[in-house]
C-alpha positions, 0 to 999 in steps of 0.5 A: 149704716154698716150694711150700707158700708160693710164693703169699706170696713171690710176693704180697710182690714183687708188694707190691714192685713195687707199692710201687716203682711207686706211689713213682716214679709218686706225683706222678701218682696220687692217694691212692686209685689208690694205695690200690687197687693196694696192695690187689692183693697182699692179693687175691692171697694172699686168693684162695688160701683161707687166713687166716693169710697173708691177714692177714700180707699185709693189715697189711704192705701197710696198714703200707707204704701208711700209712708211705709215703703217708698224712700224716704221712709216714714215720710210723705214725700216723693223724689223718684218720677216712677213712684208718682207715675205708680200712684197714678196708675192705682188711681186710674185703675180704682177710678176704672173698675168703678166706671165698670161695675156701675155699668154692670150694676145698671145693667143688672137693675135694667135686667131686673126690671125686665123681669119683673115688667115679665112677670106682671105681664104673665101674671097680673094681665093673665087673671083678668084675661082668664076671667074674660075668657072664662065668663065668656065662654060660659055666654056663649055655650050656654045659650039657656043661661038664667038672666041672674047669672048672666049679668053676674058674668057680663059684670065680671067681664066687665070688672075683668077689663077695668082691671086690665085697663088700670095695668096696662095704663100703668105700664105704658105710663110707666114708659111714658114718665120714665122717657121723659115726655112732655106733659100736657098742662091746661086748667083740669077741674079736679072734681071732674077727675075724681068723678072720672077716675071713679067710672073704673070701679063698680057702684058695689066697690065704692057704696062706702066711699065718703067723698068730701071735696071742697069748693075748688078752683081750676088746676094747672096740670096734666089732666091725663095723668092726675085721672091716673093718679086719683085711679091708682089712689082709689085702687090701692085704697080697695085692695088694701082695705080690710073687709068692710071696704071703708074708703074716704077721700078728700080734697082741701082747697088751700091759698097755695096749695091743693091737698088731698088725703086718701083713706082706707081702713085697715090693720096696723102697718109699721111707718117704716113699710110705709115710707116703702109702698112708693118704691117701684115693684114693692109689695107690703108683706102677706099681700100675695093673694092681691092682685097688683103690680107694685107700680101703681104707687111708683106711678103716683109718686111720679105724677106728684112730682112732675107737679111739683108735689108732696106724697106721704103714707101714714097709719091714723085712725085705724087705717092707712092715709096717703096724703098729697100736696100739689102745689098751684104754679097758676091761678085762674084770672078772674 
């Protein structure tokens, strides 16, 4: 709490210090100098771009200034129009600085996002591209290469291509969702959605998968985004599972909701960290060796929200479980 609003406490301390100095030097300072001094804590808070704290400190600073230095002293009465104008200037300056600071913070955040996207493109796309170029070069330069080796190299190219496809899809979906694109809602077969998502992964990757799907009715949603949702969840489960690569996918059909649970075996992770995994560009600690952009689960959260659902992560049964609840907005009329 203190870390989040530290600047408010600091501004109050500044105001106390300014009030003490002004009161001590009241015979040497005129009212304009004292007024400018009491504007300092207002500016200090306003620079953080938060309107409510700025308004609060403005009111407190004005109240102290009025009570201690504006005749009649030690009252909140004001008889001179000039002082009322001075108070309005206080409020306007605080509001104006807060607005400008907020715009600057937004611009800074957008620049950080652009930089992160460039890092993703330069690093995460370069890694599978290097695999494709390296394997294809070996195939072209070695005409007498053994069949087993040739098959392995082609498999590497295929897997690297799928990684690039998932990353590019995430980047495109991120842009599409950010720009508020209209969703293409239609009747979807979720069993088919899971099957299509699994096609993005090799049989070796999914050999330890356990899949349980209830008898499902058609679901009203955006088919392309729901496929991306399942693909991202499976990709995340594979990346962060331990060496056994044990993953389970379970879809339960409730009366009003469709419940989806993706579980993967994993070492213990604190709940506090799991609560942040759906934030854009967030990466768990000690995962620098894992290829990923940090936007896959963020896109999952966005897709789930657009369908009116909820998504959360927890550590249970010696692994990470991601639980999704999607409400059934429509039901098929039989």
